[in-house]
N, C-alpha and C positions, 0 to 999 in steps of 0.2 A: 688355623688362621681365622676362620670364621667364628670360632667360639672364644677366642682369646679376648677377655675384657680389656686388657691393656692396649691391644692393637686397634680395637674399635673400628673395624672396617664397616662402613655404612653406605647407604644410598646406592649410587651408581657403581661405586667400587665393589661393594658387596654383591650386587646383582651381576656384575661382570664375572666374578668367580663362580657364582651359582650357575650362570648360563653355560660356562665352560664345562662344569661338572655334571650338568643335567643329563647329558647323553648317557651316562653310566647308570642312571636311575630308571631308564626306559627299557623294560624287558623285551620290547619289540623294536630293537634298534636295526640298523641297516642289514646286518646278517644275524639272525637269531642265534643266541648262544648255544642252543640245543643242536645245531648242525655240526656233526662230528668233523674235526679237522680244520674247519674254517670259521666256526661259530664265534671264536674269541679273537679272530684275526682283526676284525674291524675295531674291537675294543683296544687291542694293542696299538693300532694305528692312531686311534683317538687319544690314547694316553700320551703318545709322543706329540701329537698336535696340541693337546691341552697344555703340556709342559712348555711348549714354545709360546703359545698364546698367553699363558700366565707367568711368563718369565719375569716381567717387572714386579708382579705381586709376590712371587716366590723369593726373589732376591731381596726385595724391600723387607719382607717379613723376616727372612733369615738374618738380615743385618739388625733389625729391631730386636730380635731375640738375643743376638750376640751383645748388643748394647745393654739389654736388661741384665744379662749374665754379668757383664762388667760392673754394672751398678751394684749388683748384689755382692760382688767381690770387693767393692769399695775402690774400684779403679778411678783415679782422679779425672781422667779425660772423658769418662762416660757422660753422655748427655742425659738430662732428666727425661723420663719417659715421654712426657707430652711434647718436648722439643724434638726428640728423635722421631716420634710418630709423625709429627707434622712435616718434618724435613723429608722423611722417607716416603710418606704417602704422596707428597707433592711431586717428588722425583718419579715415583711409580706412575702417576697420571701423565706426567710429561713424556716418559718413555713409551707409554701406551699410545698416546696421541702421535708421537713420532713414528712408531711402528705402523700405525694405521695409514699415515701419510705416505710412508715408504712402501706400503703394500706388504709389510712383513718381510721385505727382502734385505733389510740392512739395518 
């Protein structure tokens, strides 16, 4: 998603994804990975939380990729990439704002 030149995730949207993933780049996270038995437990929890946090981005990008595949197959109802990107990224931002207002509870 971050490297896809067609998706062009930029600015605040790109930073949101990077922030959610940055935990995994820190070798000194909450519970060091080197502790047997529980070292990866916090990572597993963070994966689950990151998927929830990034749900609007993940769904939007999946739909963008599906649209791109339809375009490549010549499907007549597929949106041009720029149109699909704009629609899906606007929806992604709207859903993210809504989840922040609802406290991620709904």
